[in-house]
C-alpha positions in Angstrom: 83.6 -22.7 10.1 80.8 -25.4 10.1 77.4 -24.6 8.6 74.9 -23.6 10.9 71.8 -25.6 11.7 68.7 -23.5 10.4 65.0 -24.5 11.0 62.3 -22.2 9.7 58.9 -22.7 11.1 56.4 -21.1 8.5 52.9 -21.0 7.6 51.1 -20.9 4.3 50.6 -17.5 2.9 52.9 -15.8 5.5 54.8 -13.0 3.6 57.3 -12.6 6.5 58.1 -16.3 6.1 58.9 -15.9 2.6 61.1 -13.0 3.4 63.2 -15.1 5.9 63.3 -18.0 3.3 64.4 -15.7 0.5 67.2 -14.1 2.7 68.5 -17.5 3.8 68.6 -18.6 0.0 70.2 -15.4 -1.2 73.1 -15.9 1.5 73.4 -19.5 0.6 72.2 -21.1 3.8 70.5 -24.5 3.6 67.5 -24.7 6.1 64.8 -27.1 7.1 61.3 -25.8 6.7 58.6 -26.8 9.0 55.2 -25.6 7.8 52.7 -25.3 10.8 49.7 -25.0 8.3 50.2 -28.4 6.9 51.9 -30.5 9.6 50.2 -30.3 13.1 53.2 -31.8 14.6 55.2 -28.5 13.9 52.3 -26.3 15.0 52.4 -28.4 18.4 56.2 -28.0 18.7 55.8 -24.1 18.5 53.1 -24.1 21.1 55.3 -26.3 23.4 57.7 -23.5 23.1 55.1 -21.0 23.8 55.6 -19.5 20.4 52.2 -18.3 18.9 53.2 -17.0 15.5 55.4 -17.4 12.4 57.9 -17.1 11.2 60.0 -18.5 14.0 63.5 -19.5 13.0 66.1 -21.5 15.1 69.9 -20.8 14.2 71.9 -23.4 16.2 69.1 -23.5 18.7 68.8 -19.7 19.0 65.4 -18.3 18.2 64.6 -15.4 15.9 60.9 -14.4 15.7 59.8 -12.6 12.5 62.2 -11.1 9.9 65.0 -9.6 11.9 68.0 -9.0 9.4 70.4 -7.7 12.0 69.8 -10.8 14.3 70.1 -13.0 11.3 73.4 -11.4 10.3 74.8 -11.8 13.7 73.8 -15.6 14.3 75.0 -16.5 10.8 78.3 -14.6 11.1 77.5 -12.2 8.2 78.4 -8.5 7.9 75.7 -5.9 8.5 75.2 -5.4 4.9 75.8 -8.7 3.2 76.1 -8.7 -0.6 73.1 -10.7 -2.0 73.8 -13.8 -4.0 72.2 -13.7 -7.4 69.2 -16.0 -7.4 65.6 -16.0 -8.1 63.1 -17.5 -6.0 59.3 -17.8 -6.5 58.6 -15.3 -3.7 61.2 -13.0 -5.1 59.6 -13.0 -8.6 56.2 -12.3 -7.0 57.6 -9.3 -5.2 59.4 -8.1 -8.4 56.0 -8.1 -10.1 54.4 -6.3 -7.4 57.3 -3.7 -7.2 57.3 -3.2 -11.1 53.7 -1.8 -11.1 54.7 1.2 -9.0 57.0 3.7 -10.6 58.8 6.9 -9.5 57.1 10.2 -10.0 58.6 11.8 -13.1 58.1 15.1 -14.9 55.5 13.8 -17.4 53.2 12.6 -14.3 53.5 16.1 -12.9 52.5 17.9 -16.1 49.3 15.7 -16.7 45.9 16.6 -15.7 44.4 13.3 -14.6 40.7 12.6 -14.8 41.0 10.4 -11.7 43.6 10.0 -9.0 43.3 7.6 -6.2 45.3 8.4 -3.1 46.0 4.8 -1.8 46.6 1.6 -3.9 44.9 -0.9 -1.5 41.8 -3.0 -2.4 39.8 0.2 -2.5 42.2 2.2 -4.6 43.0 -0.7 -6.8 39.4 -1.6 -7.6 38.7 2.2 -8.2 41.5 2.2 -10.6 40.1 -0.8 -12.5 36.7 0.7 -13.0 38.1 4.3 -13.8 40.6 3.1 -16.4 38.1 0.7 -17.9 35.8 3.6 -18.0 38.3 5.6 -20.1 39.4 7.9 -17.5 43.0 9.0 -17.3 43.8 7.3 -14.0 46.6 7.5 -11.6 47.1 5.7 -8.3 49.4 7.1 -5.5 50.7 4.8 -2.6 53.7 5.5 -0.3 54.1 1.9 0.8 52.4 -0.6 -1.6 53.4 -3.7 0.2 52.7 -2.5 3.8 48.9 -2.1 3.9 46.5 -4.2 5.9 45.7 -6.4 2.9 49.2 -6.6 1.6 50.4 -8.0 4.9 47.6 -10.5 5.4 49.1 -14.0 5.5 46.0 -15.9 3.9 42.9 -14.8 2.1 40.5 -17.8 1.3 37.0 -15.9 1.1 37.4 -13.3 -1.7 34.8 -14.0 -4.1 35.8 -15.5 -7.5 39.3 -16.6 -6.1 38.8 -20.2 -5.1 42.5 -20.9 -4.0 44.0 -19.5 -0.9 46.3 -16.7 -1.8 48.4 -14.1 0.2 46.9 -10.6 0.6 49.9 -9.5 -1.4 49.2 -11.7 -4.3 45.5 -10.6 -4.3 46.2 -7.0 -4.2 49.0 -7.4 -6.9 46.3 -9.0 -9.2 44.0 -6.3 -8.7 46.6 -3.5 -9.4 48.0 -5.4 -12.5 44.3 -5.7 -13.9 44.0 -1.9 -13.4 47.3 -1.5 -15.2 46.2 -3.6 -18.0 43.2 -1.0 -18.6 45.7 1.9 -18.6 46.0 3.0 -14.9 49.4 4.3 -13.8 50.7 3.7 -10.4 53.5 5.7 -8.6 55.0 5.4 -5.2 55.1 8.7 -3.1 53.8 10.3 -0.1 51.0 12.8 -0.3 52.0 15.9 2.0 48.9 17.9 1.6 45.8 18.6 -0.8 44.0 21.7 -2.3 40.5 20.8 -3.4 39.2 24.4 -3.6 39.2 24.5 -7.5 37.9 22.5 -10.3 41.2 21.0 -10.9 42.3 19.5 -7.5 45.9 19.7 -6.3 47.8 17.0 -4.6 51.1 17.8 -3.3 54.0 15.4 -3.2 57.7 16.1 -2.3 58.4 15.6 -5.9 55.9 18.2 -7.1 52.0 18.8 -7.5 49.5 16.2 -9.2 46.5 17.7 -10.9 43.2 15.9 -11.1 39.6 16.4 -12.2 38.4 14.1 -9.6 40.0 12.5 -6.4 39.4 9.2 -4.5 40.6 9.0 -1.0 41.4 5.3 -0.4 44.1 5.4 2.2 44.1 2.6 4.7 44.1 2.6 8.4 47.1 3.0 10.9 47.6 1.4 14.3 47.5 3.9 17.2 50.9 4.9 18.8 52.0 4.2 22.3 53.0 0.7 23.4 52.2 -1.2 26.7 55.3 -2.1 28.6 56.3 -5.5 27.4 54.1 -5.4 24.2 57.0 -5.1 21.7 59.0 -7.7 23.5 56.3 -10.3 23.4 54.9 -9.8 20.0 54.5 -13.0 18.4 55.1 -14.9 21.7 51.7 -14.1 23.3 50.9 -10.7 22.0 48.7 -10.6 18.9 46.6 -8.2 16.9 44.7 -10.5 14.7 42.3 -13.3 15.9 42.1 -14.6 12.3 45.7 -15.1 12.1 46.5 -16.5 15.6 43.3 -17.9 17.3 44.3 -21.5 16.6 47.5 -21.0 18.8 45.1 -20.4 21.8 42.9 -23.5 21.6 41.8 -24.2 25.2 43.8 -21.3 26.7 43.1 -18.2 28.6 43.4 -14.8 26.7 42.8 -11.2 27.4 41.2 -8.9 24.6 41.9 -5.3 25.3 39.8 -2.6 23.3 37.0 -0.1 23.4 35.6 -0.5 19.9 33.5 -2.9 17.6 36.7 -4.6 16.4 37.6 -5.7 19.9 34.1 -7.0 20.6 34.1 -8.9 17.2 37.6 -10.4 17.9 36.5 -11.5 21.3 33.6 -13.2 19.9 35.9 -15.1 17.5 38.4 -16.0 20.2 35.7 -17.3 22.5 35.0 -20.2 19.9 38.7 -21.3 20.6 39.7 -20.4 24.0 38.9 -21.8 27.5 38.4 -18.3 28.8 38.5 -14.8 27.2 38.8 -11.7 29.5 37.7 -8.6 27.7 39.1 -5.5 29.1 37.5 -2.3 28.1 39.7 0.7 29.0 37.2 3.5 28.4 33.6 4.1 27.1 32.7 2.0 24.2 32.9 3.7 20.9 30.2 3.7 18.4 27.1 1.5 18.5 28.6 -1.6 20.0 26.3 -4.6 21.1 27.8 -6.5 24.0 24.8 -9.0 24.4 26.4 -11.8 22.7 29.4 -11.7 24.9 27.5 -11.0 28.0 25.6 -14.3 27.4 28.8 -16.4 26.8 30.1 -18.2 29.6 33.4 -18.4 28.2 33.8 -14.6 28.1 34.4 -12.3 31.1 33.8 -8.4 30.7 35.8 -6.0 32.8 34.7 -2.4 32.1 37.2 0.4 32.8 40.1 -2.0 33.3 43.5 -1.1 31.7 46.6 -3.1 31.1 49.8 -1.6 32.6 52.3 -4.1 31.7 52.8 -7.6 29.9 55.0 -10.0 31.8 56.5 -13.4 30.9 59.9 -15.3 30.3 59.9 -16.9 26.9 56.2 -15.8 26.3 53.3 -13.9 27.9 52.5 -15.4 31.3 50.8 -12.6 33.2 49.5 -9.0 32.9 49.3 -6.3 35.2 45.9 -4.6 35.2 44.6 -1.4 36.8 41.0 -2.0 37.8 38.1 0.2 37.9 38.8 0.9 41.5 42.4 2.0 40.9 43.9 -1.1 42.2 46.6 -3.1 40.5 46.1 -6.8 40.0 48.2 -9.4 38.3 46.3 -12.0 36.0 47.5 -15.2 34.5 46.9 -15.3 30.8 48.5 -17.1 27.9 48.1 -14.5 25.4 46.7 -10.9 24.9 45.0 -9.4 21.9 45.4 -5.6 21.5 42.8 -3.4 19.8 43.5 -0.1 21.6 41.8 2.6 19.7 41.3 0.2 16.8 42.8 1.0 13.5 42.5 4.6 12.8 42.2 6.2 9.3 45.3 7.7 7.9 43.6 11.0 6.8 45.7 13.5 8.8 47.2 15.0 5.5 43.6 16.1 4.6 43.4 18.6 7.5 40.2 20.6 6.7 39.9 19.8 3.0 36.9 17.5 3.4 34.6 16.8 6.3 35.7 14.3 8.7 34.3 12.9 12.0 36.0 12.9 15.3 38.0 9.9 14.6 39.2 11.1 11.1 36.9 9.1 9.0 35.9 11.0 5.9 32.1 11.6 5.6 30.4 10.5 2.4 27.0 9.8 1.1 25.6 6.6 -0.5 27.6 7.4 -3.7 30.9 8.0 -1.7 30.7 11.7 -2.5 32.4 14.0 0.1 31.2 17.5 0.8 33.4 18.7 -2.0 32.4 18.3 -5.5 34.6 15.8 -7.4 36.1 14.2 -4.3 35.4 10.7 -3.0 36.4 8.5 -0.2 36.0 4.7 0.6 37.6 1.6 2.1 39.2 2.2 5.6 39.1 6.0 5.0 35.5 6.0 5.7 33.5 4.5 8.5 32.4 1.0 7.3 30.2 -1.7 9.0 33.1 -4.0 9.1 36.6 -4.0 7.6 36.9 -6.4 4.8 38.9 -6.5 1.4 35.8 -7.2 -0.5 33.8 -4.1 1.1 36.8 -2.0 0.2 36.8 -3.2 -3.4 33.1 -2.5 -3.7 33.7 1.0 -2.4 36.3 1.6 -5.1 33.9 0.5 -7.8 31.2 2.9 -6.5 33.4 5.8 -6.1 34.9 5.3 -9.6 31.5 5.1 -11.2 30.6 8.2 -9.3 33.9 10.0 -10.5 33.1 9.1 -14.0 29.8 10.6 -13.8 31.4 13.9 -12.3 34.1 14.1 -14.9 31.9 13.6 -17.9 29.0 15.6 -16.4 26.5 12.8 -16.8 22.9 13.2 -15.1 23.2 9.5 -13.9 25.8 6.9 -13.0 26.7 4.7 -15.9 27.2 1.1 -14.8 29.8 -1.2 -16.5 28.1 -4.4 -17.6 30.6 -6.0 -19.9 
């Protein structure tokens, strides 16, 4: 059997591109890599095929979008569970380092009484762990999926203070976690089922048992709402997107729709208007929160449609049209090159808290300026609380404030004690 021709279109800092390349190397397949971040001709080649995201892999001319192992197996003639070839790549080493930070829950962890436990190991939880552990608090971080959070799957970070080079979100997050580990913080991978904050010693219930803590930081991330539009999954990466920062450049001088009823959708529409020929903003319901539309209303590149919903996304190889239900309950078909979805925004993953702390109507934990909840010794930050905007640096700042507040609580200090050196 002749070797297949494999071409991988990748972009710098793309974690799924690394997964594709690692998979191909492990199975012994040679491939040509075409980096669209470095070579404009490769970027243009994808646009000509109406592919608006990476990785995009061609195997003997057949396209695979994203990392779809079953499809790779089929097109490469592999069994469903191919035995990996022993090899080590740079990306593999990075992931092993990330994995090595998080351990399984063991009996010792379940018998300890920790000074500080962070539920969530993203930028908020990792930063909190740095400050808590450095402040001599016995610190534990619990995360159910350390490499699946918003920052961990971000392709490229180039604006984090003090990090001059562009890095992947996973690399930046791993550095933060490793720094906390250097100060003595422990990290375990597990799912929090419920909590009991009624006593001085807080209880965090896992499948493996119960964690005990003198103070708790709720640093969970946000989750996308459930419910897909017809055609959404089919065209993800081929005209359906969820991030203007990642994909706006693919839509230079094109027509896109932005769908959402929150500040995130408005902000993304503003960003896309700098690239696109026309941005059609569809607001399905009433705007949520204190949202200012004035900039978009005065932008000739933006059209705003209130109480308009997307019923279906249509195309052949990529998005070509959307079916819209207007405010007058009429169906219309609009021509668009892409659609950016922010339906309901990213909701905080705080359901497990139930009534343990006060939350608002959307699930955000309510806190004061020191990130204290209504329960003494329990704090919250990052995407678990309502922030002005969602950025890794803001979440990291929240973690620092919460950890200093927790140190004050645990050691019964009258004032917060900053860490200067």
